[in-house]
N, C-alpha and C positions, 0 to 999 in steps of 0.2 A: 786597572780601572776599566768599568764598564761605561758604556756610552750614556751622556745623559740626555734628557728629552729637553726640547726647547719648543715653547709655543710663543710666537711673536718674537723670539730672539729672549725669551724668558725662561729661565729653567722651573721645569716643574716642580721641584720642592718648593720655591716661594709661591708659586700659584697653590699649591696645596696650602701651605702655611697661611697665606692670604683669604682661603676659602674659609679655616678653621676659625680664624679670627673674625670675618663676617658671619659664621654661624654663631659665634660665643654671643655678637652683637645683636644677633635678631633673634635667636633661641635663649634670651637669657634666663629662662626658667630651666633650663637644660644644660648649663654651662660645662659640668663636670662631664657628660655622655659625650658632647661636641669636642671637647680638648681631648679626650682620649681617643675617639675615633679618628681625629685629626693627627693624633700622632702616632696612631695605628697603620693610617695610610701613607704617611712620611716614612715611617719604618720599613713597611713593605716596598715602596719605591725604591727607597735604597738599597735594600737587599738585593732588587732584581736588576737594578738599572745601573746605580751611580757607584755604589759603594760608600765609606765613611770618610771621605778626604783623606788626609794622611794616615788614617788609622787601618785602612785595608778595605778589603770587599767582604759581603755574607756575613755569617754569623761571627766569624773571628773579630772582623772590622767592627762590628755591633758592640761586640765585648768590651774590646780595646778602647772605644769609644766611651764608653757607660764608665769604665775604669777611670778613665781621664777627669769625666764629671762628677761621681759620685759623691766628692766632699762636698761641692757648692749644693748639690742636691740633698745630702743629708744636713748640711747646716741650715738650709731653709726650712727642711722639714722639721728639725729640731727646735729651731729658734720659733717657728710658727705656732708651733704645737705647745711649746713649753709657755710662749709669751701669753696663750690663751688663757692658761692656767693662772698666770700671773696676775692676770686682767680681773680674774674673778677673784682672787684673794685681795686684790687692791679694793674692788668693789665690796665684798665683804667685810672690810676694814671700817666700813662707814663714812670712811673721808669724803669720798664723792659725795654723800648726803650734807657735808658741812659746806662745800663750796658754793652753796648759795650766800652764805653769811659772808663770805670772803671776795665774791665777785659782784661788780655792780647790775642794779637790778634793771637795767636796759641794756641797748644794743651794745655798749661799751663792754658788756660782762662776756659778751661772745667774743669781742676782740680780745680781750684779756686771756681767756682759754686758749684762743689761737695763738698767742705769743707764749704762754707757759709750754704750750706743746712745742713751739719750735725752740725754746730755751732747752727743755727736757731732752730733745733730740741730738742737741749739740754734745751731751754727755754719755747718753744712753743710745741703745739701737733704735732707729727709726719706727721700726714695728713695734716696740714696746711703748716709745713716746705717742704713737697714733693710737694705740689700743687704750692707753690712758685717758687719753684725749676722749676717744670715743666714749669710754666709761662714764667719764664725768659728764660728758654731755647727756647721757642718757637720763642722770640724774636731775642735772639744773633745767633741762628743758622738758621733763616730766614725759620722758619718753618718747616724744616726737620731733625729731631730729631730721630736719631740711636736707636732703640730698646732696643740695648745695654747700651747706653747711659740712657733711660729714667729708664731701672732695675737699673742702677747705681744711678741716683737721689734717688729711692725709698729707696735703700740700705743704702746711706748715712743718709736719715732721719731716717731709722729705727736704725742705727748705733748710731747717735745722742741721739736719744731717750732712749736706752738701759740702760744706766747709770745714767738717771735724773729719778727722781719721777715723774716729771710734765711733760715728755716726751713722755711717752708711758701708754697705759692703764694697761699693764702689771706689772711694775714698780709701777704705783700708787697703784695695787692691793698689792702689796708687802709692801709699806707704810702703806695702810691702816690697813694690818696683824701686825703690829707691828716690820716690819724689818728696821732697821736704813737706812737713805739715804746714810749715807756713807759706809755701806756695798754694796749696789747697785752702788755706785759711781766706785766699783773696775772694771764693766763691759767695762769702759772707756781703761782699758789696752789692751781688746781684740779688742775694737770697733776702738780705732784710726790704730791700727795696721791693720785691715780690710779695713778701710777707703785707706789705704795707698796702700795695695795691688791691689784695684780694681780700685782707680782713674785713673791710667795712662792707663793702656790698655783700658778703656772706653772710654776716652778722645781721645785718640789717634784713636779708632776707628770713633767717631764723627767727629774729624778732617778731616781725610779720606772721609767720607761721605758727610758732608758738612759743611765746614771751617766757623769758628766764624765770625761774622761783625767786619769788621776793625773799623768802624767809625759810632759813633751815628747819626741818622737823625739829620738834623739842623734845628734850630727855633722850638724846644720842648718847651712846657709850662706845667712842671708839675702842675699836680691837686692835690695840698696838702691837701684839704680837704678829697678827697678819701683815701689819706695816712694815716691822720688821722684815718679816719672810720676802715680802717686795724689794726692799733695800738690800736682803743678802744675794738674791738670785740676780738683780741690776750689776751689784759689784761683783759677783763672780764673773759676769759674761765680761765686765769691764777688765777686770784683772786678768782673766786669762785671754783677752784681745791684745792689751800692751806687754804682757809679759811673753807672748807667743812672738811678736812682731819684734822686740828687743831681743830677746833670748834663744828664740828657735824659728825664724821664720818659714823655714823649708817644711816644718810641722805642719802649717797651715795649708801646704798643698796635697798632705797626705793624711790628715786625720780631720774631723768636723770639731776643731777646739771649742769654737763658740757654743755650738748647739750642746756638746757633751758636758761643758763647766753649768750652762744654765740647767739642763736635767739632772745634774750630781746636786746642784743645790736645790730644787724642787723635790728629789727623793729624801735628802737629808733633812729639810725643814719640815717633811709631811709627817715627822715625829712630835713636831710642836702643833701643827694644824693641817689637817686633812685636806687635801686639794680638791676642787669639784672636779671631779672626773666627768661627771655628765656633759661638760662642754667640748669633751674629745670628740664625739662622732661627728657633730657639723663642722667642728674645725679640721677634722680630717677630710671631710670632702673637699672644703676649700683649699686646704693645703696641696691635696692632690692635683686639682686644677691649675693651681700654679704650678706645681712641678712638671706636669703635663706640657705646659706651655714652654716653659724654660728648656725641656729636651728636646722639646720640637725646634725651639728657636736654636739650640746649640748643633743641630743638624743641618742647618742653612749652609750654602756654599758661598760664604761672605769671606772668603780669603783675604780679602784687601778692602780697605775703605778709599773714598775718594781722596785727591790730597788734601794734607792737613791746611785748615784756614779757619776763621771765625765764622765762614758760611756753611763751612762743614759741620763744625761745633753747633751752629744755631739748628741745622737739620736733624743733627744727630739726638737733639732734645724730642723733637716730633717724633723722631722715629723711636727712641726708647718709651713712647707710651704704648706702644703696642708689641716691640721686639725688647727681649729682656735685656736690660743695661748692663749685665755682667759681662755676656762676650763680648758687646759692643765696646767696653773699657777695655777687657783684654785685647783686642783688635788694636784698638788706638795705642796702647801702652807697647804693643809689639812694633807698631809702625811708626811712632814718634812724631816730632815735629808739632806738637799741639801745645796751647796755654793750659796748663793743666787746671789753674783755678776757674778759668772758662768752661773747661770741658766736665770739669767736677760738679758745676751746677748745671750745665745742660742736661746730662744724662741723669744727674740725681732728682733734679726738681721735673725734668720733662715727664718721667713717668707717672706724674702725678692727673694728667690730663685724662687717664682713662682708668677705670677701678682696677684694671688687671694690669697697669702698666708699673705697678711696683708691689713690693710684698707687703709694704704697710698698707696699699689700697685692698690687698687680697684680706687683709687680717681685720681692717674695718669692715670690710663686706662679710665677713663670717659673722660679726657681731650685728651688722645691718644687713639681712639678706635683700632687702627692696633695694638696696645700691648697687645691686648687679643688674644694671640696665646701663650700655652704653651712652644710648641716645640721652636718657635721664641726665646721665653724670655729667655729659658735655653741655647740655643745655641750661642744666641747672647751676654746674660748676662753671659756668663761662669765665667767671673771673680769674679763674687761674689759667687759661690761655692768654687774657690780656695779660696778667701778672709775668707770664714765663718772657714774654716779648720786651715788654717794659724794663725786666731786671736783666736781661740780658743786654740790651742796647744802653742802660746806664753803666753797667759794667764796663762794656767795651769802650764807652766815651769817658769815664772816668780814669781806667786802669791802662787802656789799651790792649793790644794783642802781641803778648810776648811769647813765643813760641820756644820750646826747648829745641836744639839741632835734631833732625829727621834722624830715625836709625839706619 
């Protein structure tokens, strides 16, 4: 192992990663270029000075590191790209155009849409739930969606997935590691509180910005075939996830099961309705951005976390807003000693506080490029930060801290 460079006691890896995140925040119209430049700088530094943790030094170390990470990256790539096509199928089914007839025609309509996004995410992937929520919002708010409300859609999807082992990658990781789904289910105590806290102010923001459409367009004809395609794609992901976890959990570490299942369903159903391939180029850029950040985060020298405690779990929620929650969860599982329901909420919901803090946030920002501003996301999506803290402490007060024995 080569000698790392420290600046005021901080490894240069972290400084480079911090500068990358700062660049994303400042140059939000050039996020992909900033992320790729930051990743390149980190890779060059590790090649020359530190190596790649347990994977070795030089290009062999880089190759072994990427071999270890490729399944996670491939799943993210396939899911983000695939769910963008799913979202367009859903939009073209004309169901979103019908939603104004089903939702209340004031701020309560916005609240109900966030609640529906929450419920969808408990059974689907949070990326899919967020995209469906964002697609419906585009229609019921006549194309003018407040960034604070977009942030609330992402937060609702992440909250809904936080207590479900099929709703978020991090909770699926816990399930694979042998943690009971009933333990993860505890996260809903905090998640429901968080939804209640953020839904009303976010919906009032949206109602003032662009009120909900009061009537659905007349003469709509629902494309039931496209709606069936959406259901088939989502069912394929759910069945692949549950089957792999129960029958062949080791396969999840060696092959992108979820992403492959989604794309198999997309290609098979293309015989019924042609997907709208025009969404691919813009989605590809947003997906590449997230993969660059996830890859850079995986190279950080975070060999251990602070001692497991509720204070550490609370802090990890804030960290997950800028530092990918997948490696954070992997470290926590290796360390042990956490209350897994509280951790599932923290790392699952915490990423909602910044637009690139979760894959659901990146997916929605691909639909709404104007959301790719850290400043606007935080200042206009302020209810999310309040909701995270309130939900966390309500859960702690109601359920207490019940950690597993540390490894």
